[in-house]
ZABA-77763 format. One record per residue: x, y, z of N, C-alpha, C, CB in turn. Coordinates in steps of 0.001 Angstrom, whole numbers, plus 500000, padded with zeros to 6 digits. Glycine has a CB too. Example, Ala and Ser with C-alpha at 12.3 -4.5 7.8 and 13.67 -1.06 7.14 Angstrom:
% residues 2
513190494310507800512300495500507800513200496700507800511308495527509046 512850497750507080513670498940507140512900500030507870514084499402505725 
//
This chain:
% residues 286
703402873496690215703191873112691617701717873231692020704055873983692539 701018874239691476699614874448691826698765873255691411699083875726691170 699085872640690269698321871470689820698546870285690749698709871091688383 699769870145691242700076869079692196699263869265693473701587869054692520 699223870481693984698476870764695211696980870540695021698732872197695668 696456870952693860695020870769693593694670869294693458694608871523692317 695547868522692809695316867086692682695280866421694060696407866442691806 696205866803694924696241866257696289694989866672697055697512866735697040 694577867937696894693387868447697584692142867651697203693177869931697260 691918867477695902690714866765695464690768865284695834690532866916693954 691958864701695882692079863323696350691725863218697832693501862798696107 692078864240698605691718864261700020690203864354700191692407865437700734 689560865173699354688095865279699384687465863932699042687601866370698398 688048863234698064687556861902697712687631860972698916688361861319696537 688743861049699645688919860203700828687814860467701842690298860447701470 687487861734702082686454862088703062685101861519702640686362863624703226 684749861696701356683449861235700868683349859717700941683215861711699427 684400859013700492684388857553700530684319857054701972685634856984699828 684992857765702868684958857403704281683541857506704835685907858298705084 682774858477704328681392858672704786680447857615704233680898860052704385 680856856892703190679997855861702607679590854827703652680707855172701436 680549854379704463680259853361705479679271853895706506681554852905706177 679425855176706873678542855778707876677099855802707400679001857195708209 676884856073706108675530856164705566675103854893704831675432857348704631 675868853824705008675544852520704426675350852599702907674286851958705080 676300853227702241676248853402700786677060852309700116676775854801700371 676477851655699118677184850628698363678216851321697470676187849755697513 679483851009697719680573851728697042680560851507695534681917851294697608 680271850295695078680301850006693649679224850783692904680129848510693408 678003850771693435676922851523692793677239853022692768675586851274693525 677712853526693895678041854947693973679155855298692993678453855326695403 680115854399692844681234854687691941680764854776690491682319853610692076 679855853874690109679343853899688733678609855222688472678393852688688475 677764855626689421677063856909689287678069858052689238676068857118690457 679098857954690072680120858983690135680818859170688791681135858641691205 681073858074688080681744858181686785680867858922685780682102856786686250 679554858687685846678653859391684931678595860880685288677232858767684975 678556861183686588678537862575687030679834863277686628678331862658688558 680959862596686819682247863179686441682295863454684943683402862247686846 681721862551684159681624862754682714680813864013682414680983861523682031 679672864177683099678830865349682885679510866637683312677533865192683629 680236866589684425680963867767684908682017868185683888681624867482686280 682696867189683323683709867491682319683121868171681100684419866231681904 681963867683680661681308868300679505680894869735679808680084867479679084 680451869976681045679995871319681435681136872327681358679408871298682858 682340871901681718683474872821681752684250872885680437684405872424682856 683829872081679456684524872120678168684232873441677461684101870922677276 685256874012676868685062875261676134685284875069674632686006876339676669 685325873812674189685491873514672764684376872577672314686887872883672483 684008872687671065682977871805670518683581870455670141682301872453669289 682744869440670143683220868104669794682035867280669287683905867409671021 682352866148668713681339865212668243681889863804668437680957865477666739 681024862777668415681518861400668552682596861067667520680363860415668419 682430861587666299683418861311665252684778861909665605682936861863663904 684758863130666166686006863787666569686686863003667686685736865236667024 685885862552668664686446861803669797687072860497669330685361861517670847 686363859752668496686854858453668029688140858599667218685784857754667186 688282859736666548689462859945665700690707860360666488689158860997664660 690558860661667782691693861120668572692651859977668877691211861759669867 693939860303668953694952859291669234694780858670670616696334859895669113 694213859432671547694092858953672926692807858167673181694157860119673874 691927858026672177690610857426672422690721855978672913689767857476671147 691554855181672243691710853780672671692299853713674080692614853003671679 693171854664674388693729854727675734692662855034676768694826855769675801 691699855877676416690597856190677334689747854960677615689722857305676759 689503854167676572688726852940676754689446852000677716688483852239675396 690750851840677495691546850970678361691555851491679795692982850855677832 691746852785679961691773853367681299690423853228682003692171854836681222 689341853412681255688017853258681841687831851865682411686941853546680808 688273850863681669688179849474682135689063849263683365688586848491681007 690271849811683338691203849624684456690705850358685705692617850123684071 690124851550685539689589852312686669688611851465687483688895853595686174 687565850987686811686501850277687516686973848903687983685270850133686616 687824848252687191688316846924687566689218847000688792689072846284686397 690098848005688821690999848155689959690222848459691228692021849255689691 689183849292691105688364849576692274687676848316692769687330850651691955 687147847519691845686424846301692228687368845321692929685782845633690984 688573845172692389689553844276693006690004844832694358690772844077692072 690090846167694467690441846786695737689387846485696794690605848297695569 688123846490696388687032846152697302687174844722697803685673846338696612 687446843797696886687626842390697266688818842248698213687828841502696007 689909842956697903691107842908698754690792843416700156692250843741698132 690019844495700244689651845049701547688838844045702354688858846350701371 687949843331701679687087842360702360687857841121702800685938841951701451 688780840660701985689473839396702268690737839580703092689820838703700977 691444840688702864692741840869703497692821842057704438693774841010702459 691819842920704390691852844107705230692114845358704415692905843961706305 691579846473704902691711847741704186693165848177704084690893848825704876 693948847877705128695341848310705115696119847648703994695999848010706449 695855846371703734696544845659702658696212846293701307696158844161702660 694925846624701105694502847250699854695162848620699687692967847388699811 695220849397700778695806850731700722697301850679700416695571851461702033 697997849781701112699440849658700897699736849187699475700057848683701918 698974848186698997699191847664697643698982848754696602698250846482697363 697978849606696823697682850685695877698794851729695848696356851352696234 699244852170697002700240853236697067701641852744696718700245853852698448 701942851480697018703247850926696657703422850858695139703418849530697268 702322850914694412702364850798692952703105851963692310700951850716692391 703454852974693101704202854120692574705508853679691929704487855131693688 705997852519692319707270852030691777707155851724690282707726850773692537 705949851403689797705767851054688381706010852254687461704355850505688152 705325853402687648705625854552686776707040855086686965704631855669687032 707611854893688146708988855346688360709946854561687480709385855201689839 709798853240687469710668852389686653710462852676685168710401850898686950 709206852806684753708927853086683346709467854455682931707423853015683082 709482855402683864710007856722683558711475856681683159709825857635684742 712212855780683776713635855635683457713818855081682050714328854720684481 712989854104681690713149853434680397712474854179679246712595852033680479 711315854799679497710563855438678410710928856898678187709095855340678689 711312857595679255711501859039679135712934859467679463710527859764680048 713842858503679545715264858786679810715460859609681081715884859525678623 714646859335682081714792860033683344715903859389684182713459860031684114 716493860155685047717628859663685830717241859490687300718824860625685706 717903858532687947717688858284689362719037858324690074716971856920689592 719284859392690809720514859465691591720389858659692865720858860913691918 721492858475693548721491857653694760720603858248695850722913857492695285 720606859595695978719777860240696996718293860037696693720102861744697082 717934860176695411716529860008695031716081858550695216716314860451693565 716943857600694878716621856186695070716389855899696549717751855285694516 717264856450697402717087856283698844715756856876699296718247856939699609 715411858046698753714146858686699100712946857850698707714055860033698447 713019857228697527711913856397697051711753855170697941712143855970695587 712868854550698329712816853376699200712198853746700557714236852781699396 712653854879701113712096855336702384710613855677702227712877856561702907 710251856233701067708847856561700806707975855315700830708705857268699459 708447854234700219707689852986700203707503852442701621708396851943699323 708573852530702419708483852092703814707493852973704577709878852132704492 707552854286704297706658855232704963705198854956704612707026856667704583 704934854665703351703567854354702922703044853147703694703515854085701395 703886852134703852703464850918704566703105851241706015704580849845704521 703999851931706718703768852218708135702612853183708347705023852784708763 702483854173707466701424855169707638700051854601707296701705856390706772 699987853733706291698704853204705833698183852084706722698830852704704415 699058851373707398698639850181708137698015850564709469699827849241708363 696706850813709436695988851245710632695140850129711248695105852426710297 695078848985710609694268847899711135694948846586710791692820847945710568 694478845517711421695013844202711111694597843821709710694537843148712129 695554843449708900695246843032707539696387842210707005694976844242706630 696217840921706946697281840034706523696785839126705413697803839211707703 697737838559704685697397837587703647697152836252704333698533837473702560 695898835965704580695570834766705364695829833482704584694112834811705805 695581833489703288695786832316702462696574832716701225694438831666702076 697367831758700737698206832050699567697368832465698365699057830831699206 696182831859698213695336832165697051694845833608697079694138831212696999 694773834201698285694312835583698382695387836595698017693821835857699772 696614836130697818697706837024697441697456837650696074699036836267697437 696664836973695231696440837443693873695728838799693863695626836415693090 694866839048694840694095840287694838694953841519695157692961840183695838 695791841498696195696694842638696386697632842859695208697508842442697638 698063841772694565698938841905693397698198842613692270699440840519692925 696927842259692068696132842897691021695905844380691330694784842176690861 695712844715692603695575846120692993696863846871692685695223846245694496 697986846272693035699306846858692786699501847131691295700419845925693307 699208846118690466699380846255689018698393847271688439699199844894688328 697137847199688884696113848094688355696399849557688659694766847718688912 696733849863689918697016851248690302698259851770689584697201851356691827 699280850924689474700494851330688771700259851550687295701569850300688958 699386850720686711699068850847685290698315852143685009698241849647684820 697437852542685922696691853784685751697643854983685697695671853960686894 698543855066686673699496856190686701700406856175685478700346856142687983 700886854980685116701801854867683972701100855216682669702382853452683887 699860854760682521699103855032681291698799856520681148697795854228681278 698442857160682255698167858593682222699412859370681808697669859077683590 700548858980682360701802859646682011702128859445680537702950859122682884 701951858223680031702268857923678630701333858682677691702170856405678367 700038858650677966699073859319677095699283860829677108697638858981677524 699543861383678300699776862825678383701030863239677614699897863255679844 702055862395677665703332862719677016703244862651675507704415861783677496 702536861651674983702590861396673548701285861643672781703006860002673334 700140861693673463698894861687672692697853862742673075698277860368672816 697903863296674288696851864219674727697341865667674660696397863875676164 696833866457673709697221867879673632696699868643674846696683868525672325 697326869750675143696951870535676318695496870980676278697848871745676439 694995871317675076693625871826674970692577870721674965693483872651673720 693007869454675111692058868338675104692078867549676409692361867409673946 692732868072677433692811867345678703691429867162679319693729868084679686 690598868209679259689244868114679791688414867079679046688562869464679726 688497867089677717687747866130676912688244864707677162687859866478675420 689552864550677233690141863239677523689652862703678875691680863331677514 689638863556679890689190863144681223687717862726681189689398864290682244 686890863518680496685455863221680421685197861893679727684718864340679688 685851861677678597685652860440677831686118859231678641686409860505676481 687228859389679355687740858295680188686727857918681264689083858690680837 686123858904681891685112858626682911683873857971682299684719859920683637 683504858378681094682348857753680446682635856280680143681982858506679146 683860855997679732684241854600679472684171853783680759685666854523678868 684622854369681870684558853683683158683106853452683559685294854493684245 682263854450683308680831854315683597680215853181682782680096855635683303 680563853087681515680017852046680644680384850656681144680518852232679214 681639850480681529682076849188682069681365848911683391683616849164682267 681216849948684225680537849780685507679092849360685358680605851051686291 678402849916684364677010849527684111676928848038683781676408850368682957 677846847560682966677863846133682615678065845268683860678976845844681583 678944845710684762679180844960685999677926844935686868680354845572686783 677254846086686989676039846156687796674928845283687221675561847598687902 674786845285685899673770844434685258674070842958685534673720844697683722 675336842580685422675747841195685679675437840791687122677253841020685393 675802841646688078675557841339689486674065841340689801676282842344690382 673316842224689139671874842292689360671178841022688870671287843519688657 671598840539687710671005839299687175671288838105688077671539839018685766 672401838144688781672761837072689701672155837278691088674270836968689808 671433838384691250670785838665692521671748839031693637669984837494692935 672924839555693283673939839862694278673989841347694639675285839417693779 673048842108694122673088843544694386671669844105694434673923844275693311 671449845056695334670170845731695462670398847238695318669488845390696824 669583847860694497669757849274694226669029850123695278669248849610692817 669623851265695627669039852168696615669359853608696241669561851846698038 668443854504696578668603855907696222669817856553696868667376856666696602 670173856126698086671315856744698772672624856501698014671431856199700205 672674855395697257673883855112696480674052856119695348673836853685695913 672925856564694791672961857567693727673458858899694293671556857737693080 672947859265695480673366860520696104674865860482696431672542860787697387 675336859328696895676761859184697187677605859344695934677036857832697825 677124858788694825677845858899693560677881860322693041677219858001692526 676786861049693237676735862450692795677748863276693590675297863037692966 677807863044694898678754863780695743680199863473695365678522863442697217 680445862257694901681810861839694573682256862331693197681915860324694630 681296862547692296681622862825690896682420864085690646680388862906690126 682048865180691312682726866455691069684210866417691460682024867563691838 684551866049692700685976866007693052686740864940692277686135865761694537 686057863870691879686741862815691126687195863312689765685828861604690957 686345864089689092686741864631687795687977865501687929685597865434687175 687958866411688909689071867340689041690335866677689577688679868478689941 690185865567690306691383864848690749692131864288689547691011863709691728 691386863778688549692022863268687330692500864420686453691046862369686543 691671865436686314692019866570685446693325867213685897690886867618685441 693436867485687193694652868161687684695838867210687760694399868773689061 695582865913687856696686864959687774697317864999686390696201863535688098 696503865033685348697027865108683984697710866459683751695892864890682951 697105867537684260697733868858684142699077868887684866696803869949684706 699130868204685998700368868114686765701458867416685956700126867369688084 701078866341685271702040865614684438702491866471683260701427864297683931 701566867263682722701880868105681578702870869209681958700600868717681007 702767869696683180703620870806683616705096870420683641703191871283684996 705372869131683871706760868624683875707657869407684838707350868691682459 707106869748686004707905870447687013708933869512687641706996871038688101 708595868210687670709499867208688210709532866004687287709077866793689632 710542865156687440710563863886686738709541862944687371711983863264686765 709213861858686656708187860934687126708477860409688526708059859776686167 709744860033688771710107859458690062709781860422691200711596859097690087 710151861674691017709897862682692046708416862999692155710679863955691750 707776863187691014706385863618690979705452862596691612705961863884689555 705532861338691179704624860321691707704917860006693168704719859050690876 706181860099693567706512859876694974705886860964695844708043859842695175 706072862229695439705477863339696184703955863203696218705881864691695557 703369862909695080701914862821694955701345861753695878701520862523693508 701910860534695827701369859438696626701606859635698119701979858126696183 702798860093698481703080860315699900702174861415700452704568860686700110 702014862493699694701184863602700159699740863158700366701239864763699163 699223862323699466697847861826699606697723860970700857697427861013698359 698714860104701099698699859269702304698720860142703556699901858298702308 699601861160703565699712862040704730698427862832704964700886862999704555 697904863430703894696677864222704031695522863340704485696324864917702700 695396862145703889694331861219704279694463860816705743694352859972703386 695700860607706196695942860239707594695509861353708533697424859912707817 695907862592708223695556863716709086694053864014709050696343864956708673 693437863826707897691978863998707808691280862966708681691493863877706339 691777861719708629691206860665709462691327860981710941691878859343709167 692448861573711337692668861913712742691774863080713171694148862263712982 691708864128712331690997865348712699689484865216712619691439866468711821 688997864555711570687548864532711320686870863213711690687288864821709872 687627862120711702687014860817711990687558860178713266687234859876710823 688333860973714022688837860548715324689597859225715263687693860427716296 690296859003714159691095857789714050692314857909714958691524857536712579 692706856794715539693859856790716413695132856586715587693721855696717489 696195857226716025697468857083715339698422856305716257698064858485714951 698940855225715748699848854380716523701276854872716373699739852910716082 702178854286717141703595854622717015704094854262715613704431853888718096 703563853181715069703940852761713715703514853809712691703307851395713374 702289854343712856701818855396711948702655856659712090700342855716712217 703003857022713335703820858211713570705195858062712933703962858474715072 705757856859713035707046856596712386706919856755710879707555855179712732 705801856265710332705563856377708893705472857828708447704289855642708513 704811858667709246704688860081708907706060860753708905703745860793709894 706850860445709913708197861009709968709047860581708788708877860606711253 708985859300708443709735858798707291709246859436705990709616857270707204 707934859660705902707362860262704692707894861677704490705823860280704772 707941862439705559708456863809705457709930863804705056708273864557706793 710699862874705622712106862769705269712261862360703804712817861762706187 711412861438703343711456860990701953711118862136701000710486859818701737 710148862957701380709789864108700557710988865045700394708597864865701180 711734865229701486712925866081701409713965865482700460713536866277702809 714153864174700525715183863522699706714841863559698206715366862069700160 713586863259697869713234863183696444713146864558695788711910862457696275 713001865600696601712967866955696033714270867697696288711797867749696617 715260866991696808716546867603697198717273868128695981717437866589697943 
//
């Protein structure tokens, strides 16, 4: 349970820092790339085992880290496009609704069971995520723009599912820190390629404040992934229960942080979502 709480805590810190990006006019993509390098460095600092490139490449999870690194940065980039074209609420809902992907895979890959009460809880949770996350106007204005929320949905779901699969079959307990660090380095490498491409096209300008934003984001980002994997390793709950609790709790904490620290207004729709979320939490842990 402690790993679940720590993962939620660090995700809430991430929300606060990302929220401050707009206030200080920080380019999110540049900051994210820097953040991945910082997270990689933080992981190396906390490692208590020796390693070498040859050891890393020989690990069963190495190819998975490369794939995850690509999905991390790609999903963020598509989320940015979705926020710009369809609204932040659409991007947020698409990301959190993706919890259904690891839940379904959990039934087929890990022989997990879904009782009627838990299924009802998951359905209510999805409804709660929609109502709680939708704080602004954000609609699919054109059919062609539907592809971006779908990609966010698939990308976020793939990240959770891949982490669960790698933790279950390939990542030993004593290598979680190394796995997290290597994954962030892979994401950084892909991000550098994206920045070089955009720079050559003249679509991006570099600024020192973006580096500072990335440094601030790197530390909590590493631990959000580290404790997420530790949470999966603990196996305190089945995937359906665990990911539902995790995603709903992040939505709730982010909502309350927005209200307390950023003076965001809460509508009747948001209040209904919070109530449904609490009820869903009771059902899935019943």
